[in-house]
N, C-alpha and C positions, 0 to 999 in steps of 0.2 A: 437610573436617570431617564427622564423623558427626552425623547428626541424631537428636534424641530421638524415639523412636517415640510415636505418638499413643496416649493411654490412652482406649480406647473404653468408657466406662461406660454403664449403662442405667438408666433411670428409667421407671416405668409410664406416667407422664403424657406422655412424649415418645416412646413406643415403639409398634411395631405388630408383630403376629405374622403371618407369611406362611406359608400352607399351599399348597405348590406341587404341584399335579397328582396328588394322592393318590387315584387313581381305580380303579374296580372291575376294569377289564380287565387291570390290572397284577398282580392277585393270582396267585400261582404263577409269576410271571415275575421280579419284582424280588427281589434277594437280601435276606433277612431282612426282608421287607415287613411281617410282623406287628409287628416291633419298631418300625418307622417309624410305623405306625398307632398303636401304644401311646404313643409319645412325642408324636405330634401330639395325641392325646386328652388327655394330661396337660397339655400347653401350652394347649390350648383351655380346659380347666377353670381353669387358672391365670389365663388372660386374663379370664375371667368374674369371678373373685374380685378381680382387680386393675384391672378396667375398662380393659383393653388392647384396642384395636380389632383385629379379625381380618380378614385379607384372604385370599380363597380364589380360586384359578384352576383351570380344567380345560382340559387340552390336547385340543382337537378331540374333544369328548365323543361325537360321532356315531360315532367309531371306537373310542374308549377308555372310553366310559361315564362315568357321573357320579362325583362324589366318593363314596368308600366309605361304606356305610351305618353303619359303626361311628363315624363322626365326625359330631357335631352342629354343623353350621356355619350354623344358622338365624339366628344373631345377627351373622353376618359383615357388616361395613360395605361390603365389595365381594365379590361372588361372580360371577365372569365366566368365560365360555369364551374361548378364544384359539387362534390358530394360531401366533403368534409364540412362540418358545421362552421368552423372558424374560417374567416376570410384570410387568415395568415397562411396562405398556400405559397409554394415556392415562387411563383411568378410575382406575387405581391411582395414577398420578402425581398426579392431581388430589386424590384422597382423602388422600394423604400431605401435600400442601401445605395443604389445608384444616385439617388437625389439627396442623399445625406439628410433624410427626414428625421426629425426629432419628435414631432407631435402629430397625433392623428385625431381628427374630428370625426366622430362616429354617429351615424344615423341608420335606422333601418329596423328590421324585424328578424326573428322574434327576440324580445328583450332577454328572455331567460334561456335562450338556446344559442343562436348564431351570434347575436350581439354580445352576449356574455362571454362566450368562448373566444370571440375575436379580441375583446378587451383583455382577457386574461393572457392570451398568447402575446399580445403586443406589450403588455406590462412585463411579462416574463423576459421579453427581449429588449427591455430598457427603453421603450417608447413612452412618452407622456400620452395619456389617453383622455380625451375630452368627450364625454357622452352627453349628447343634447337631449335633455329630459322631454322636450316637446317634439322630438324627432324619432323616438323609439316606442314600440308597442308590442303587444302579444295578442293572441286570440282570447285568452283569459286575462282580463286586466288585473286580477289579483296577483298574477305572476310578476307584474312590472315592478311593484315595490320591492319584492324579494331580490330580483335581479339587480335593480339599481343599488340596493344596499350591499349586495355582494361585490359589485364592481367598485363601489366607493371604498369599501373596506380593504379591497385589494390594492387600492392606490389610484383609481381613476378619479378624474375631476368631473363632477356632474354640474352642468350649466344649462343655459338655454340658447336657442339660435340667435336671438337678438343680442344677448350679452356677448356671445361669441363674436358677432360682427364688430362690435365696438372694441373688443379686446384685440382683434386683428388689426384694427386701425390705430389704436392707442392714442391718437392725437387728432384733433380737429383740423390740424394743418397737413395731415396726411394727404398726398396727392389724389388718392382715390376716395377720400372721405365723402365728398359730395355725392358720388355715385352710390356708395354704401348707404348713406343717409337716405337717399331716394329709394333704395331697396327696402329699408326699414319702413318708410312711409307706405310703400306699395303693399306691404304685407301687414300693416298695422291691424286691420280688422281681423285677419286670419290669426294673428298673434293673440287677440282677445279670445277668439274661439278656442285656441289651444290651451287656455289657462287651466281648464279642467284636467287635460292630459298631463300638464306640467305638475299639477298638485298630486295626482295619483303617482306619477313617476318619481316624485320627490318624497313620497310616503306621507303626504300631509293631508290626504283625504281617504276616507273609507267609503267608497261608493258601492 
């Protein structure tokens, strides 16, 4: 018998935003990195509006540098360096439990390494995972399709940053909708630029 797929919805009060290893040393190396940074910025701003906790990691910063200066992560509830590829380290796991988190919104790099392993660990621990297709990338863009497919097959939901913002509000009567709508308009042109990255991340283009 076929099983009914789980409908993974999100709500601000039970969600967390994960910023995975968006670090200085990767500039000029990661495919469409400026677009990833833009999406991360948009989601950080949305998280401040909606009171969603932000979790940030840096992969071996001695080698790869700190989080890019374009991102204001000063309000992050967790901001840790790591050597493990997955973000699901003890400090992060504890923070999620303390806040009764159910859903994780995931952006960062690299799609096929740290993002993938983070998603798999979260899914294994019964969290809903929402991977933003316009907010993840790798050095080799051909890796992105494979990683996205792997995460989707494991149970992650693949969506976009703009779609996620509207999902978090759910209703135009939401008290923060005007602010979120303004954020969508602010990033409208950047969203258009990100369409190529979204297509590749969704496996719809062979560039």
